[in-house]
HTML snippet that shows the backbone in 3Dmol.js (N, CA, C, O; Angstrom):
<script src="https://3Dmol.org/build/3Dmol-min.js"></script>
<div id="view" style="width:600px;height:400px;position:relative"></div>
<script>
const pdb = `
ATOM      1  N   MET A   1       1.170 -37.146 -13.070  1.00  0.00           N
ATOM      2  CA  MET A   1       1.828 -37.212 -14.365  1.00  0.00           C
ATOM      3  C   MET A   1       3.327 -37.017 -14.169  1.00  0.00           C
ATOM      4  O   MET A   1       3.754 -36.125 -13.434  1.00  0.00           O
ATOM      5  N   ASN A   2       4.110 -37.841 -14.819  1.00  0.00           N
ATOM      6  CA  ASN A   2       5.565 -37.744 -14.722  1.00  0.00           C
ATOM      7  C   ASN A   2       6.125 -37.048 -15.960  1.00  0.00           C
ATOM      8  O   ASN A   2       5.618 -37.207 -17.070  1.00  0.00           O
ATOM      9  N   PHE A   3       7.170 -36.285 -15.739  1.00  0.00           N
ATOM     10  CA  PHE A   3       7.795 -35.562 -16.838  1.00  0.00           C
ATOM     11  C   PHE A   3       9.216 -36.044 -17.019  1.00  0.00           C
ATOM     12  O   PHE A   3       9.868 -36.403 -16.039  1.00  0.00           O
ATOM     13  N   PRO A   4       9.719 -36.063 -18.249  1.00  0.00           N
ATOM     14  CA  PRO A   4       9.075 -35.559 -19.459  1.00  0.00           C
ATOM     15  C   PRO A   4       7.979 -36.498 -19.970  1.00  0.00           C
ATOM     16  O   PRO A   4       8.013 -37.708 -19.748  1.00  0.00           O
ATOM     17  N   LEU A   5       7.026 -35.908 -20.647  1.00  0.00           N
ATOM     18  CA  LEU A   5       5.967 -36.655 -21.320  1.00  0.00           C
ATOM     19  C   LEU A   5       6.326 -36.777 -22.789  1.00  0.00           C
ATOM     20  O   LEU A   5       6.749 -35.799 -23.406  1.00  0.00           O
ATOM     21  N   THR A   6       6.163 -37.953 -23.352  1.00  0.00           N
ATOM     22  CA  THR A   6       6.370 -38.139 -24.784  1.00  0.00           C
ATOM     23  C   THR A   6       5.011 -38.343 -25.430  1.00  0.00           C
ATOM     24  O   THR A   6       4.226 -39.187 -24.996  1.00  0.00           O
ATOM     25  N   LEU A   7       4.739 -37.569 -26.464  1.00  0.00           N
ATOM     26  CA  LEU A   7       3.466 -37.629 -27.172  1.00  0.00           C
ATOM     27  C   LEU A   7       3.698 -38.035 -28.618  1.00  0.00           C
ATOM     28  O   LEU A   7       4.607 -37.530 -29.278  1.00  0.00           O
ATOM     29  N   THR A   8       2.880 -38.939 -29.099  1.00  0.00           N
ATOM     30  CA  THR A   8       2.855 -39.274 -30.514  1.00  0.00           C
ATOM     31  C   THR A   8       1.439 -39.000 -30.986  1.00  0.00           C
ATOM     32  O   THR A   8       0.479 -39.583 -30.484  1.00  0.00           O
ATOM     33  N   VAL A   9       1.320 -38.105 -31.958  1.00  0.00           N
ATOM     34  CA  VAL A   9      -0.005 -37.650 -32.400  1.00  0.00           C
ATOM     35  C   VAL A   9      -0.309 -38.176 -33.797  1.00  0.00           C
ATOM     36  O   VAL A   9       0.593 -38.473 -34.579  1.00  0.00           O
ATOM     37  N   ALA A  10      -1.597 -38.283 -34.088  1.00  0.00           N
ATOM     38  CA  ALA A  10      -2.032 -38.832 -35.371  1.00  0.00           C
ATOM     39  C   ALA A  10      -2.309 -37.754 -36.410  1.00  0.00           C
ATOM     40  O   ALA A  10      -2.130 -37.976 -37.607  1.00  0.00           O
ATOM     41  N   ASP A  11      -2.749 -36.580 -35.945  1.00  0.00           N
ATOM     42  CA  ASP A  11      -3.116 -35.516 -36.882  1.00  0.00           C
ATOM     43  C   ASP A  11      -3.012 -34.160 -36.188  1.00  0.00           C
ATOM     44  O   ASP A  11      -2.720 -34.082 -34.994  1.00  0.00           O
ATOM     45  N   ARG A  12      -3.253 -33.105 -36.944  1.00  0.00           N
ATOM     46  CA  ARG A  12      -3.097 -31.748 -36.417  1.00  0.00           C
ATOM     47  C   ARG A  12      -4.032 -31.474 -35.245  1.00  0.00           C
ATOM     48  O   ARG A  12      -3.626 -30.867 -34.254  1.00  0.00           O
ATOM     49  N   GLN A  13      -5.280 -31.918 -35.356  1.00  0.00           N
ATOM     50  CA  GLN A  13      -6.247 -31.678 -34.288  1.00  0.00           C
ATOM     51  C   GLN A  13      -5.816 -32.350 -32.987  1.00  0.00           C
ATOM     52  O   GLN A  13      -5.862 -31.729 -31.925  1.00  0.00           O
ATOM     53  N   SER A  14      -5.400 -33.607 -33.061  1.00  0.00           N
ATOM     54  CA  SER A  14      -4.965 -34.300 -31.850  1.00  0.00           C
ATOM     55  C   SER A  14      -3.653 -33.704 -31.338  1.00  0.00           C
ATOM     56  O   SER A  14      -3.424 -33.674 -30.128  1.00  0.00           O
ATOM     57  N   MET A  15      -2.789 -33.228 -32.240  1.00  0.00           N
ATOM     58  CA  MET A  15      -1.557 -32.587 -31.819  1.00  0.00           C
ATOM     59  C   MET A  15      -1.872 -31.380 -30.946  1.00  0.00           C
ATOM     60  O   MET A  15      -1.311 -31.234 -29.861  1.00  0.00           O
ATOM     61  N   ASP A  16      -2.763 -30.518 -31.411  1.00  0.00           N
ATOM     62  CA  ASP A  16      -3.104 -29.321 -30.645  1.00  0.00           C
ATOM     63  C   ASP A  16      -3.703 -29.672 -29.290  1.00  0.00           C
ATOM     64  O   ASP A  16      -3.302 -29.108 -28.273  1.00  0.00           O
ATOM     65  N   SER A  17      -4.652 -30.588 -29.265  1.00  0.00           N
ATOM     66  CA  SER A  17      -5.323 -30.899 -27.996  1.00  0.00           C
ATOM     67  C   SER A  17      -4.389 -31.626 -27.030  1.00  0.00           C
ATOM     68  O   SER A  17      -4.392 -31.329 -25.836  1.00  0.00           O
ATOM     69  N   GLU A  18      -3.593 -32.569 -27.523  1.00  0.00           N
ATOM     70  CA  GLU A  18      -2.691 -33.304 -26.641  1.00  0.00           C
ATOM     71  C   GLU A  18      -1.559 -32.421 -26.110  1.00  0.00           C
ATOM     72  O   GLU A  18      -1.189 -32.522 -24.940  1.00  0.00           O
ATOM     73  N   LEU A  19      -1.012 -31.562 -26.961  1.00  0.00           N
ATOM     74  CA  LEU A  19       0.030 -30.647 -26.489  1.00  0.00           C
ATOM     75  C   LEU A  19      -0.536 -29.655 -25.485  1.00  0.00           C
ATOM     76  O   LEU A  19       0.110 -29.361 -24.479  1.00  0.00           O
ATOM     77  N   ASP A  20      -1.732 -29.134 -25.742  1.00  0.00           N
ATOM     78  CA  ASP A  20      -2.356 -28.214 -24.782  1.00  0.00           C
ATOM     79  C   ASP A  20      -2.534 -28.876 -23.424  1.00  0.00           C
ATOM     80  O   ASP A  20      -2.244 -28.269 -22.392  1.00  0.00           O
ATOM     81  N   ALA A  21      -3.010 -30.118 -23.418  1.00  0.00           N
ATOM     82  CA  ALA A  21      -3.220 -30.834 -22.158  1.00  0.00           C
ATOM     83  C   ALA A  21      -1.887 -31.089 -21.446  1.00  0.00           C
ATOM     84  O   ALA A  21      -1.797 -30.932 -20.229  1.00  0.00           O
ATOM     85  N   ALA A  22      -0.872 -31.475 -22.183  1.00  0.00           N
ATOM     86  CA  ALA A  22       0.437 -31.758 -21.580  1.00  0.00           C
ATOM     87  C   ALA A  22       1.074 -30.489 -21.018  1.00  0.00           C
ATOM     88  O   ALA A  22       1.655 -30.520 -19.933  1.00  0.00           O
ATOM     89  N   VAL A  23       0.972 -29.383 -21.737  1.00  0.00           N
ATOM     90  CA  VAL A  23       1.537 -28.125 -21.255  1.00  0.00           C
ATOM     91  C   VAL A  23       0.771 -27.629 -20.026  1.00  0.00           C
ATOM     92  O   VAL A  23       1.378 -27.094 -19.098  1.00  0.00           O
ATOM     93  N   THR A  24      -0.531 -27.797 -20.011  1.00  0.00           N
ATOM     94  CA  THR A  24      -1.324 -27.413 -18.836  1.00  0.00           C
ATOM     95  C   THR A  24      -0.887 -28.212 -17.608  1.00  0.00           C
ATOM     96  O   THR A  24      -0.747 -27.650 -16.522  1.00  0.00           O
ATOM     97  N   ALA A  25      -0.674 -29.510 -17.773  1.00  0.00           N
ATOM     98  CA  ALA A  25      -0.190 -30.346 -16.663  1.00  0.00           C
ATOM     99  C   ALA A  25       1.210 -29.920 -16.233  1.00  0.00           C
ATOM    100  O   ALA A  25       1.507 -29.871 -15.039  1.00  0.00           O
ATOM    101  N   ALA A  26       2.062 -29.614 -17.194  1.00  0.00           N
ATOM    102  CA  ALA A  26       3.426 -29.179 -16.866  1.00  0.00           C
ATOM    103  C   ALA A  26       3.401 -27.856 -16.102  1.00  0.00           C
ATOM    104  O   ALA A  26       4.190 -27.658 -15.178  1.00  0.00           O
ATOM    105  N   LYS A  27       2.502 -26.953 -16.483  1.00  0.00           N
ATOM    106  CA  LYS A  27       2.391 -25.672 -15.769  1.00  0.00           C
ATOM    107  C   LYS A  27       2.034 -25.893 -14.311  1.00  0.00           C
ATOM    108  O   LYS A  27       2.576 -25.223 -13.432  1.00  0.00           O
ATOM    109  N   ALA A  28       1.130 -26.822 -14.044  1.00  0.00           N
ATOM    110  CA  ALA A  28       0.754 -27.111 -12.662  1.00  0.00           C
ATOM    111  C   ALA A  28       1.959 -27.596 -11.864  1.00  0.00           C
ATOM    112  O   ALA A  28       2.150 -27.183 -10.721  1.00  0.00           O
ATOM    113  N   HIS A  29       2.772 -28.468 -12.455  1.00  0.00           N
ATOM    114  CA  HIS A  29       3.978 -28.958 -11.771  1.00  0.00           C
ATOM    115  C   HIS A  29       5.000 -27.831 -11.606  1.00  0.00           C
ATOM    116  O   HIS A  29       5.640 -27.726 -10.560  1.00  0.00           O
ATOM    117  N   ALA A  30       5.155 -26.996 -12.623  1.00  0.00           N
ATOM    118  CA  ALA A  30       6.113 -25.890 -12.542  1.00  0.00           C
ATOM    119  C   ALA A  30       5.708 -24.899 -11.454  1.00  0.00           C
ATOM    120  O   ALA A  30       6.568 -24.362 -10.755  1.00  0.00           O
ATOM    121  N   LEU A  31       4.420 -24.656 -11.306  1.00  0.00           N
ATOM    122  CA  LEU A  31       3.954 -23.745 -10.257  1.00  0.00           C
ATOM    123  C   LEU A  31       4.243 -24.284  -8.862  1.00  0.00           C
ATOM    124  O   LEU A  31       4.445 -23.512  -7.925  1.00  0.00           O
ATOM    125  N   ALA A  32       4.261 -25.594  -8.724  1.00  0.00           N
ATOM    126  CA  ALA A  32       4.521 -26.192  -7.418  1.00  0.00           C
ATOM    127  C   ALA A  32       5.943 -25.934  -6.943  1.00  0.00           C
ATOM    128  O   ALA A  32       6.161 -25.673  -5.759  1.00  0.00           O
ATOM    129  N   ASP A  33       6.927 -26.005  -7.863  1.00  0.00           N
ATOM    130  CA  ASP A  33       8.318 -25.809  -7.425  1.00  0.00           C
ATOM    131  C   ASP A  33       8.866 -24.426  -7.755  1.00  0.00           C
ATOM    132  O   ASP A  33       9.855 -23.991  -7.166  1.00  0.00           O
ATOM    133  N   ARG A  34       8.227 -23.738  -8.693  1.00  0.00           N
ATOM    134  CA  ARG A  34       8.584 -22.356  -9.054  1.00  0.00           C
ATOM    135  C   ARG A  34      10.067 -22.192  -9.411  1.00  0.00           C
ATOM    136  O   ARG A  34      10.665 -21.151  -9.137  1.00  0.00           O
ATOM    137  N   ARG A  35      10.657 -23.235 -10.029  1.00  0.00           N
ATOM    138  CA  ARG A  35      12.067 -23.164 -10.432  1.00  0.00           C
ATOM    139  C   ARG A  35      12.256 -23.369 -11.914  1.00  0.00           C
ATOM    140  O   ARG A  35      13.189 -22.817 -12.498  1.00  0.00           O
ATOM    141  N   ASN A  36      11.395 -24.150 -12.539  1.00  0.00           N
ATOM    142  CA  ASN A  36      11.607 -24.562 -13.928  1.00  0.00           C
ATOM    143  C   ASN A  36      10.543 -24.010 -14.861  1.00  0.00           C
ATOM    144  O   ASN A  36       9.391 -23.798 -14.483  1.00  0.00           O
ATOM    145  N   GLY A  37      10.973 -23.787 -16.091  1.00  0.00           N
ATOM    146  CA  GLY A  37      10.035 -23.474 -17.150  1.00  0.00           C
ATOM    147  C   GLY A  37       9.682 -24.750 -17.894  1.00  0.00           C
ATOM    148  O   GLY A  37      10.010 -25.852 -17.454  1.00  0.00           O
ATOM    149  N   ILE A  38       9.016 -24.589 -19.016  1.00  0.00           N
ATOM    150  CA  ILE A  38       8.542 -25.736 -19.787  1.00  0.00           C
ATOM    151  C   ILE A  38       9.197 -25.720 -21.158  1.00  0.00           C
ATOM    152  O   ILE A  38       9.242 -24.686 -21.824  1.00  0.00           O
ATOM    153  N   LEU A  39       9.696 -26.861 -21.569  1.00  0.00           N
ATOM    154  CA  LEU A  39      10.321 -27.014 -22.875  1.00  0.00           C
ATOM    155  C   LEU A  39       9.542 -28.056 -23.667  1.00  0.00           C
ATOM    156  O   LEU A  39       9.414 -29.207 -23.249  1.00  0.00           O
ATOM    157  N   VAL A  40       9.019 -27.630 -24.828  1.00  0.00           N
ATOM    158  CA  VAL A  40       8.312 -28.524 -25.745  1.00  0.00           C
ATOM    159  C   VAL A  40       9.248 -28.777 -26.919  1.00  0.00           C
ATOM    160  O   VAL A  40       9.616 -27.845 -27.635  1.00  0.00           O
ATOM    161  N   THR A  41       9.635 -30.036 -27.118  1.00  0.00           N
ATOM    162  CA  THR A  41      10.571 -30.392 -28.180  1.00  0.00           C
ATOM    163  C   THR A  41       9.866 -31.250 -29.212  1.00  0.00           C
ATOM    164  O   THR A  41       9.224 -32.248 -28.882  1.00  0.00           O
ATOM    165  N   ARG A  42       9.995 -30.846 -30.469  1.00  0.00           N
ATOM    166  CA  ARG A  42       9.448 -31.634 -31.571  1.00  0.00           C
ATOM    167  C   ARG A  42      10.580 -32.487 -32.133  1.00  0.00           C
ATOM    168  O   ARG A  42      11.595 -31.967 -32.598  1.00  0.00           O
ATOM    169  N   HIS A  43      10.390 -33.808 -32.083  1.00  0.00           N
ATOM    170  CA  HIS A  43      11.419 -34.737 -32.539  1.00  0.00           C
ATOM    171  C   HIS A  43      11.186 -35.192 -33.977  1.00  0.00           C
ATOM    172  O   HIS A  43      12.135 -35.357 -34.743  1.00  0.00           O
ATOM    173  N   THR A  44       9.936 -35.392 -34.332  1.00  0.00           N
ATOM    174  CA  THR A  44       9.542 -35.758 -35.693  1.00  0.00           C
ATOM    175  C   THR A  44       8.249 -35.022 -35.996  1.00  0.00           C
ATOM    176  O   THR A  44       7.776 -34.234 -35.176  1.00  0.00           O
ATOM    177  N   ALA A  45       7.681 -35.267 -37.150  1.00  0.00           N
ATOM    178  CA  ALA A  45       6.438 -34.599 -37.508  1.00  0.00           C
ATOM    179  C   ALA A  45       5.313 -34.901 -36.526  1.00  0.00           C
ATOM    180  O   ALA A  45       4.390 -34.100 -36.382  1.00  0.00           O
ATOM    181  N   ASN A  46       5.379 -36.050 -35.848  1.00  0.00           N
ATOM    182  CA  ASN A  46       4.281 -36.404 -34.951  1.00  0.00           C
ATOM    183  C   ASN A  46       4.722 -36.838 -33.549  1.00  0.00           C
ATOM    184  O   ASN A  46       3.923 -37.412 -32.809  1.00  0.00           O
ATOM    185  N   THR A  47       5.971 -36.577 -33.173  1.00  0.00           N
ATOM    186  CA  THR A  47       6.457 -36.961 -31.846  1.00  0.00           C
ATOM    187  C   THR A  47       7.033 -35.738 -31.126  1.00  0.00           C
ATOM    188  O   THR A  47       7.847 -34.995 -31.675  1.00  0.00           O
ATOM    189  N   PHE A  48       6.585 -35.555 -29.887  1.00  0.00           N
ATOM    190  CA  PHE A  48       6.981 -34.417 -29.065  1.00  0.00           C
ATOM    191  C   PHE A  48       7.297 -34.877 -27.655  1.00  0.00           C
ATOM    192  O   PHE A  48       6.811 -35.917 -27.212  1.00  0.00           O
ATOM    193  N   THR A  49       8.118 -34.094 -26.942  1.00  0.00           N
ATOM    194  CA  THR A  49       8.241 -34.248 -25.502  1.00  0.00           C
ATOM    195  C   THR A  49       7.896 -32.913 -24.861  1.00  0.00           C
ATOM    196  O   THR A  49       8.177 -31.845 -25.405  1.00  0.00           O
ATOM    197  N   VAL A  50       7.285 -33.005 -23.701  1.00  0.00           N
ATOM    198  CA  VAL A  50       6.992 -31.836 -22.875  1.00  0.00           C
ATOM    199  C   VAL A  50       7.703 -32.086 -21.561  1.00  0.00           C
ATOM    200  O   VAL A  50       7.447 -33.079 -20.881  1.00  0.00           O
ATOM    201  N   ALA A  51       8.608 -31.166 -21.205  1.00  0.00           N
ATOM    202  CA  ALA A  51       9.447 -31.379 -20.022  1.00  0.00           C
ATOM    203  C   ALA A  51       9.548 -30.106 -19.194  1.00  0.00           C
ATOM    204  O   ALA A  51       9.416 -28.995 -19.708  1.00  0.00           O
ATOM    205  N   LEU A  52       9.786 -30.296 -17.903  1.00  0.00           N
ATOM    206  CA  LEU A  52      10.184 -29.189 -17.049  1.00  0.00           C
ATOM    207  C   LEU A  52      11.683 -29.026 -17.251  1.00  0.00           C
ATOM    208  O   LEU A  52      12.423 -30.009 -17.261  1.00  0.00           O
ATOM    209  N   SER A  53      12.131 -27.782 -17.413  1.00  0.00           N
ATOM    210  CA  SER A  53      13.532 -27.564 -17.769  1.00  0.00           C
ATOM    211  C   SER A  53      14.163 -26.458 -16.941  1.00  0.00           C
ATOM    212  O   SER A  53      13.597 -25.376 -16.793  1.00  0.00           O
ATOM    213  N   GLU A  54      15.342 -26.743 -16.405  1.00  0.00           N
ATOM    214  CA  GLU A  54      16.109 -25.732 -15.681  1.00  0.00           C
ATOM    215  C   GLU A  54      16.655 -24.663 -16.617  1.00  0.00           C
ATOM    216  O   GLU A  54      16.990 -23.566 -16.171  1.00  0.00           O
ATOM    217  N   THR A  55      16.750 -24.970 -17.917  1.00  0.00           N
ATOM    218  CA  THR A  55      17.288 -24.009 -18.881  1.00  0.00           C
ATOM    219  C   THR A  55      16.241 -22.999 -19.340  1.00  0.00           C
ATOM    220  O   THR A  55      16.573 -22.011 -19.995  1.00  0.00           O
ATOM    221  N   VAL A  56      14.992 -23.241 -19.002  1.00  0.00           N
ATOM    222  CA  VAL A  56      13.914 -22.311 -19.350  1.00  0.00           C
ATOM    223  C   VAL A  56      13.496 -21.610 -18.056  1.00  0.00           C
ATOM    224  O   VAL A  56      13.159 -22.272 -17.075  1.00  0.00           O
ATOM    225  N   PRO A  57      13.517 -20.287 -18.052  1.00  0.00           N
ATOM    226  CA  PRO A  57      13.137 -19.570 -16.824  1.00  0.00           C
ATOM    227  C   PRO A  57      11.705 -19.889 -16.399  1.00  0.00           C
ATOM    228  O   PRO A  57      10.822 -20.105 -17.229  1.00  0.00           O
ATOM    229  N   PHE A  58      11.503 -19.911 -15.087  1.00  0.00           N
ATOM    230  CA  PHE A  58      10.175 -20.148 -14.538  1.00  0.00           C
ATOM    231  C   PHE A  58       9.186 -19.148 -15.142  1.00  0.00           C
ATOM    232  O   PHE A  58       9.485 -17.961 -15.273  1.00  0.00           O
ATOM    233  N   GLY A  59       8.026 -19.642 -15.498  1.00  0.00           N
ATOM    234  CA  GLY A  59       6.977 -18.792 -16.061  1.00  0.00           C
ATOM    235  C   GLY A  59       6.968 -18.746 -17.578  1.00  0.00           C
ATOM    236  O   GLY A  59       6.067 -18.155 -18.174  1.00  0.00           O
ATOM    237  N   LEU A  60       7.976 -19.374 -18.222  1.00  0.00           N
ATOM    238  CA  LEU A  60       8.052 -19.367 -19.681  1.00  0.00           C
ATOM    239  C   LEU A  60       7.890 -20.775 -20.239  1.00  0.00           C
ATOM    240  O   LEU A  60       8.207 -21.770 -19.587  1.00  0.00           O
ATOM    241  N   THR A  61       7.388 -20.822 -21.461  1.00  0.00           N
ATOM    242  CA  THR A  61       7.330 -22.067 -22.231  1.00  0.00           C
ATOM    243  C   THR A  61       8.078 -21.816 -23.522  1.00  0.00           C
ATOM    244  O   THR A  61       7.790 -20.859 -24.241  1.00  0.00           O
ATOM    245  N   ARG A  62       9.036 -22.675 -23.813  1.00  0.00           N
ATOM    246  CA  ARG A  62       9.815 -22.550 -25.061  1.00  0.00           C
ATOM    247  C   ARG A  62       9.611 -23.782 -25.916  1.00  0.00           C
ATOM    248  O   ARG A  62       9.358 -24.881 -25.423  1.00  0.00           O
ATOM    249  N   GLU A  63       9.729 -23.561 -27.211  1.00  0.00           N
ATOM    250  CA  GLU A  63       9.636 -24.655 -28.181  1.00  0.00           C
ATOM    251  C   GLU A  63      11.003 -24.888 -28.803  1.00  0.00           C
ATOM    252  O   GLU A  63      11.778 -23.951 -28.996  1.00  0.00           O
ATOM    253  N   HIS A  64      11.292 -26.150 -29.114  1.00  0.00           N
ATOM    254  CA  HIS A  64      12.563 -26.507 -29.733  1.00  0.00           C
ATOM    255  C   HIS A  64      12.286 -27.533 -30.843  1.00  0.00           C
ATOM    256  O   HIS A  64      11.532 -28.487 -30.646  1.00  0.00           O
ATOM    257  N   GLN A  65      12.892 -27.327 -31.983  1.00  0.00           N
ATOM    258  CA  GLN A  65      12.800 -28.277 -33.107  1.00  0.00           C
ATOM    259  C   GLN A  65      14.060 -29.125 -33.097  1.00  0.00           C
ATOM    260  O   GLN A  65      15.162 -28.595 -33.239  1.00  0.00           O
ATOM    261  N   ALA A  66      13.912 -30.438 -32.932  1.00  0.00           N
ATOM    262  CA  ALA A  66      15.071 -31.320 -32.869  1.00  0.00           C
ATOM    263  C   ALA A  66      15.077 -32.292 -34.054  1.00  0.00           C
ATOM    264  O   ALA A  66      15.582 -33.407 -33.933  1.00  0.00           O
ATOM    265  N   TRP A  67      14.527 -31.882 -35.184  1.00  0.00           N
ATOM    266  CA  TRP A  67      14.485 -32.768 -36.345  1.00  0.00           C
ATOM    267  C   TRP A  67      14.847 -32.051 -37.598  1.00  0.00           C
ATOM    268  O   TRP A  67      14.861 -32.653 -38.672  1.00  0.00           O
TER     269      TRP A  67
END
`;
const viewer = $3Dmol.createViewer("view");
viewer.addModel(pdb, "pdb");
viewer.setStyle({}, {cartoon: {color: "spectrum"}});
viewer.zoomTo();
viewer.render();
</script>
């Protein structure tokens, strides 16, 4: 899986499951390099990105609202 991942969800249930899966994958990548944390950005009501971020300390996941 390549990061950042962009997700477009249809409803609340799919939002929760898709974000959980994306964050789990990001955690695996973050553990490999042990340098970056995870940043989840909400761009619209149904569009998100999940990225490895140098601005987030390793071991943390932060959320950002960009809309």
